N, CA and C of each residue as an Amber inpcrd file, in Angstrom:
protein
   324
  63.4430000   3.3990000 105.8830000  63.4970000   4.7940000 105.8980000
  64.3480000   5.2720000 104.7090000  64.6610000   4.4590000 103.7960000
  65.5830000   4.7220000 102.7030000  64.9820000   5.9570000 101.9070000
  63.7470000   5.8380000 101.4760000  63.1170000   6.9130000 100.6460000
  63.0100000   8.2090000 101.4740000  62.5630000   8.1340000 102.7330000
  62.3950000   9.3520000 103.4920000  63.6780000  10.0980000 103.8070000
  64.6920000   9.3140000 103.7300000  66.0560000   9.9490000 103.9360000
  66.6980000  10.3740000 102.6100000  65.9500000  10.2970000 101.5850000
  66.4050000  10.7370000 100.2510000  67.2620000   9.8440000  99.5600000
  67.2330000   8.4970000  99.7890000  68.1850000   7.6320000  99.2470000
  67.4630000   6.5110000  98.4760000  66.2160000   6.6300000  98.1810000
  65.5540000   5.3590000  97.5050000  64.5510000   6.0070000  96.5260000
  63.8190000   4.9770000  95.9550000  62.7840000   5.2670000  94.9540000
  61.4350000   4.9800000  95.5340000  60.4230000   4.9310000  94.6170000
  58.9710000   4.7290000  95.0090000  58.8220000   3.4320000  95.7490000
  59.5340000   2.3310000  95.2410000  59.4370000   1.0450000  95.9510000
  59.8370000   1.1220000  97.4000000  60.9240000   1.8360000  97.6990000
  61.3190000   2.0390000  99.1050000  60.2490000   2.8680000  99.9070000
  59.6240000   3.8190000  99.1920000  58.5940000   4.6190000  99.8820000
  57.5030000   3.6790000 100.3250000  57.0570000   2.7140000  99.5070000
  55.9690000   1.7130000  99.8980000  56.4610000   0.9210000 101.0550000
  57.6930000   0.5350000 101.0700000  58.2170000  -0.2920000 102.1740000
  58.2640000   0.5550000 103.4850000  58.7700000   1.7730000 103.2990000
  58.9340000   2.6690000 104.4410000  57.5170000   2.8550000 105.1050000
  56.5160000   3.1420000 104.2710000  55.1590000   3.4280000 104.7240000
  54.4180000   2.2190000 105.1920000  54.8780000   0.9820000 104.8020000
  54.3010000  -0.1610000 105.2600000  54.4410000  -0.2550000 106.8180000
  55.4770000   0.3450000 107.3240000  55.7150000   0.3680000 108.7290000
  54.6610000   1.1940000 109.4100000  54.2850000   2.3230000 108.8820000
  53.2730000   3.2410000 109.4050000  51.8250000   2.9230000 109.1530000
  51.7150000   2.0250000 108.1860000  50.2730000   1.7610000 107.8250000
  49.5660000   2.8710000 107.0370000  50.3200000   3.6950000 106.3830000
  49.7600000   4.7990000 105.6130000  50.0550000   4.5690000 104.1760000
  48.9710000   4.5780000 103.3510000  49.3080000   4.4380000 101.8750000
  50.1490000   5.5080000 101.3170000  51.1830000   5.1070000 100.5590000
  52.0560000   6.0680000 100.0070000  51.4070000   7.2380000  99.3210000
  50.3070000   6.9550000  98.4820000  49.5360000   8.0160000  97.7270000
  49.0150000   9.0090000  98.6610000  48.4520000   8.5320000  99.7830000
  47.8220000   9.4030000 100.7330000  48.9190000  10.3930000 101.3340000
  50.0930000   9.8740000 101.5750000  51.1900000  10.6390000 102.0640000
  51.5970000  11.6580000 101.0340000  51.7550000  11.2520000  99.8240000
  52.2250000  12.1290000  98.6970000  51.2020000  13.2250000  98.5060000
  49.9220000  12.8710000  98.5500000  48.8930000  13.9480000  98.3110000
  48.9390000  14.9300000  99.3720000  49.2740000  14.5000000 100.7030000
  49.3290000  15.3730000 101.7880000  50.4140000  16.2680000 101.8790000
  51.5620000  16.0170000 101.1490000  52.7470000  16.8610000 101.2390000
  53.1850000  17.3780000  99.8880000  52.3610000  17.2310000  98.8640000
  52.7650000  17.7990000  97.5540000  53.2040000  19.2560000  97.4880000
  52.6150000  19.9810000  98.3880000  52.9820000  21.4390000  98.4070000
  53.7880000  21.7190000  99.7080000  54.2270000  20.7580000 100.3440000
  54.9830000  20.8500000 101.6220000  56.2900000  20.0780000 101.6360000
  57.0920000  20.1650000 100.5570000  58.3210000  19.5160000 100.5660000
  59.2130000  19.9310000 101.7290000  59.9300000  18.9670000 102.2440000
  60.8560000  19.3000000 103.3080000  62.2540000  18.6710000 103.0810000
  63.1970000  19.2170000 103.7430000  64.5330000  18.6970000 103.6120000
  65.0010000  18.1970000 104.9320000  65.6210000  17.0530000 104.9740000
  66.1590000  16.4720000 106.2800000  67.6930000  16.7050000 106.2050000
  68.1550000  17.6030000 107.0380000  69.6020000  17.8840000 107.1080000
  70.3020000  16.6260000 107.6190000  71.6030000  16.4170000 107.0390000
  72.3390000  15.2280000 107.3860000  72.4790000  15.0700000 108.8700000
  72.6990000  16.1280000 109.6300000  72.8960000  15.9610000 111.0960000
  71.6570000  15.5210000 111.8290000  70.5110000  15.5560000 111.1300000
  69.2500000  15.0620000 111.7140000  68.9140000  13.6470000 111.3090000
  69.7010000  13.1570000 110.3820000  69.2240000  11.8430000 109.8220000
  69.3210000  10.7050000 110.8990000  70.3200000  10.6220000 111.7580000
  70.3510000   9.6050000 112.8110000  69.2120000   9.7830000 113.8930000
  69.0480000  11.0500000 114.3690000  67.9400000  11.1030000 115.2910000
  66.5570000  10.7940000 114.6790000  66.3160000  11.2570000 113.3950000
  65.1100000  10.9050000 112.7760000  64.8910000   9.4150000 112.5290000
  65.9270000   8.7960000 112.0690000  65.9100000   7.3340000 111.9230000
  65.5630000   6.5700000 113.2690000  66.2990000   6.9940000 114.3030000
  66.0090000   6.3470000 115.6640000  64.5140000   6.6770000 116.0640000
  64.1430000   7.8890000 115.9050000  62.7850000   8.2720000 116.3110000
  61.6820000   7.3790000 115.5920000  61.9070000   7.0590000 114.3430000
  61.0050000   6.2150000 113.6610000  61.0580000   4.7580000 114.0900000
  62.3020000   4.3830000 114.3890000  62.4750000   2.9230000 114.8310000
  61.9240000   2.7600000 116.2260000  61.7660000   3.8410000 116.9990000
  61.3050000   3.7530000 118.3180000  59.8390000   4.0560000 118.4730000
  59.1140000   3.9490000 117.3580000  57.6750000   4.3560000 117.2870000
  56.8610000   3.4730000 118.1400000  57.3030000   2.2800000 118.5710000
  56.5570000   1.4450000 119.4050000  56.8000000   1.7590000 120.9040000
  57.6030000   2.7060000 121.2380000  57.9480000   3.0200000 122.6150000
  57.1090000   4.1020000 123.1710000  55.8980000   4.4730000 122.6240000
  55.0610000   5.5640000 123.1810000  54.2620000   5.0150000 124.2990000
  54.0870000   5.7870000 125.3870000  53.2020000   5.5050000 126.4570000
  51.8470000   6.1800000 126.1400000  50.8030000   5.5260000 126.5310000
  49.4780000   6.1630000 126.3550000  48.5610000   5.7070000 127.5030000
  47.5260000   6.5640000 127.7180000  46.6210000   6.3460000 128.7820000
  45.2130000   6.8160000 128.2420000  44.2960000   6.9030000 129.2600000
  42.9280000   7.2160000 128.9000000  42.8850000   8.6220000 128.1520000
  43.7680000   9.4530000 128.3880000  43.7240000  10.8260000 127.6990000
  44.5480000  10.8230000 126.4790000  45.0400000   9.6980000 126.0630000
  45.9200000   9.6320000 124.8200000  47.3620000   9.4490000 125.1230000
  48.2250000   9.8170000 124.2050000  49.6150000   9.6200000 124.2920000
  50.1850000  10.5970000 125.2780000  51.1550000  10.1170000 126.1180000
  51.7220000  10.9970000 127.1220000  53.3110000  11.2210000 126.9480000
  53.8410000  10.4220000 126.0390000  55.2360000  10.6490000 125.7780000
  55.9030000   9.2440000 125.4810000  57.2160000   9.2390000 125.3140000
  57.9100000   7.9910000 125.0330000  58.2520000   7.3580000 126.4120000
  58.2870000   6.0340000 126.3900000  58.7340000   5.2730000 127.4770000
  60.2420000   5.1300000 127.4290000  60.8710000   5.9720000 128.2830000
  62.3180000   6.1080000 128.2230000  63.0230000   4.7460000 128.6040000
  62.4680000   3.9400000 129.4640000  63.0370000   2.7040000 129.7480000
  63.0260000   1.7560000 128.4780000  61.8920000   1.8180000 127.7470000
  61.7700000   1.0870000 126.4800000  62.7190000   1.6530000 125.3970000
  62.9560000   2.9140000 125.3170000  63.7760000   3.5380000 124.4820000
  65.2410000   3.0370000 124.7290000  65.6400000   2.9990000 125.9440000
  66.9070000   2.5220000 126.3800000  67.1260000   1.0300000 125.9960000
  66.0850000   0.2180000 126.3010000  66.1860000  -1.2040000 125.9710000
  66.2780000  -1.3790000 124.4390000  65.5200000  -0.6520000 123.6610000
  65.4660000  -0.7850000 122.2030000  66.8810000  -0.3270000 121.6630000
  67.4580000   0.7440000 122.1900000  68.7530000   1.2070000 121.6750000
  69.8370000   0.1590000 122.0220000  69.7200000  -0.4440000 123.1680000
  70.7020000  -1.5020000 123.5500000  70.5680000  -2.6940000 122.5300000
  69.3660000  -3.0450000 122.2090000  69.1800000  -4.0840000 121.2450000
  69.7160000  -3.7560000 119.8870000  69.6460000  -2.5940000 119.5040000
  70.1540000  -2.0440000 118.2150000  71.6700000  -1.7940000 118.2620000
  72.2530000  -1.9570000 119.4780000  73.6620000  -1.6600000 119.6890000
  74.0360000  -0.2080000 119.3630000  73.0780000   0.7520000 119.8080000
  73.2800000   2.1660000 119.5700000  73.5250000   2.7960000 120.9180000
  74.2650000   3.8290000 120.9210000  74.6080000   4.5290000 122.1550000
  73.8570000   5.7930000 122.2970000  73.2070000   6.0100000 123.4320000
  72.4730000   7.3080000 123.6400000  73.4700000   8.3170000 124.1600000
  73.5870000   9.4140000 123.4730000  74.3680000  10.5730000 124.0460000
  73.3640000  11.5820000 124.4590000  73.8170000  12.5670000 125.3230000
  72.9970000  13.6200000 125.7830000  72.4620000  14.4380000 124.6060000
  73.2380000  14.6650000 123.5930000  72.7910000  15.4040000 122.3800000
  71.6670000  14.6470000 121.6950000  71.8780000  13.4060000 121.4480000
  70.9040000  12.5690000 120.7230000  69.5510000  12.5070000 121.5410000
  69.6820000  12.4090000 122.8860000  68.5010000  12.3030000 123.7470000
  67.7150000  13.6230000 123.6270000  68.3980000  14.7400000 123.5660000
  67.7900000  16.0260000 123.4020000  67.0500000  16.1420000 122.1400000
  67.6210000  15.6590000 121.0740000  67.0460000  15.7480000 119.7410000
  65.7410000  14.7890000 119.7470000  65.8650000  13.6020000 120.3210000
  64.6930000  12.8010000 120.3650000  63.5510000  13.3930000 121.2040000
  63.9110000  14.1230000 122.3100000  62.8990000  14.7710000 123.0570000
  62.2200000  15.9380000 122.2400000  63.0040000  16.5780000 121.3650000
  62.3920000  17.6560000 120.4930000  61.3750000  17.0180000 119.5670000
  61.7620000  15.9020000 118.9780000  60.8390000  15.2310000 118.1260000
  59.6420000  14.5980000 118.9080000  59.8980000  14.1740000 120.0890000
  58.7710000  13.6340000 120.9670000  57.8070000  14.7260000 121.2000000
  58.2910000  15.9100000 121.6420000  57.3730000  17.0800000 121.9120000
  56.5470000  17.4430000 120.6620000  57.2490000  17.5360000 119.4750000
  56.5180000  17.8070000 118.2690000  55.5040000  16.7470000 117.9960000
  55.8600000  15.4740000 118.1500000  54.9200000  14.3320000 117.8980000
  53.6820000  14.4030000 118.8120000  53.8770000  14.7800000 120.0970000
  52.7890000  14.8300000 120.9830000  51.8610000  16.0360000 120.6070000
  52.4960000  17.0790000 120.1600000  51.6370000  18.2390000 119.7250000
  50.8690000  17.8170000 118.4650000  51.4710000  17.1650000 117.5870000
  50.7340000  16.7290000 116.2980000  49.6240000  15.7730000 116.6140000
  49.9460000  14.8450000 117.5860000  48.9420000  13.8330000 117.9740000
  47.7420000  14.5610000 118.5990000  48.0120000  15.4930000 119.4920000
  46.9100000  16.1980000 120.1820000  46.1310000  17.0100000 119.1960000
  46.7890000  17.7190000 118.2610000  46.0380000  18.6010000 117.3070000
  45.2040000  17.6450000 116.3770000  45.7260000  16.4220000 115.9960000
  45.0280000  15.5280000 115.2120000  43.7540000  15.0270000 115.9730000
  43.8850000  14.6930000 117.2930000  42.8190000  14.2510000 118.0680000
  41.6700000  15.2980000 118.2070000  42.1000000  16.5690000 118.3050000
  41.1380000  17.7040000 118.4650000  40.4240000  17.9990000 117.1250000
  41.1130000  17.6250000 115.9610000  40.4320000  17.8970000 114.6300000
  39.2950000  16.8230000 114.5010000  39.3450000  15.7240000 115.1180000
  38.3330000  14.6370000 114.8010000  37.1560000  14.7960000 115.6670000
């Protein structure tokens, strides 16, 4: 996540997006007019959210949310502590992620 957190170059971008399976150029083309800034106070929750990308639950109707037991286990393995504030921020991103996933599904 070095590049996405504003601390790397194009090489780090390719490594970051290797995790997502999205070609870097496709990403850059999609946001060239939509630059965004990640505030420092959101860096930790964003980093964790990306690292927890394998902890989503899904069913016949698609994604339903994050598996909180899996999130807890993953955080323990990372030796990270969940605080109420951090959990709230992860839930905000979870809700936004679910909305984006549903919108993407409806567009297809």
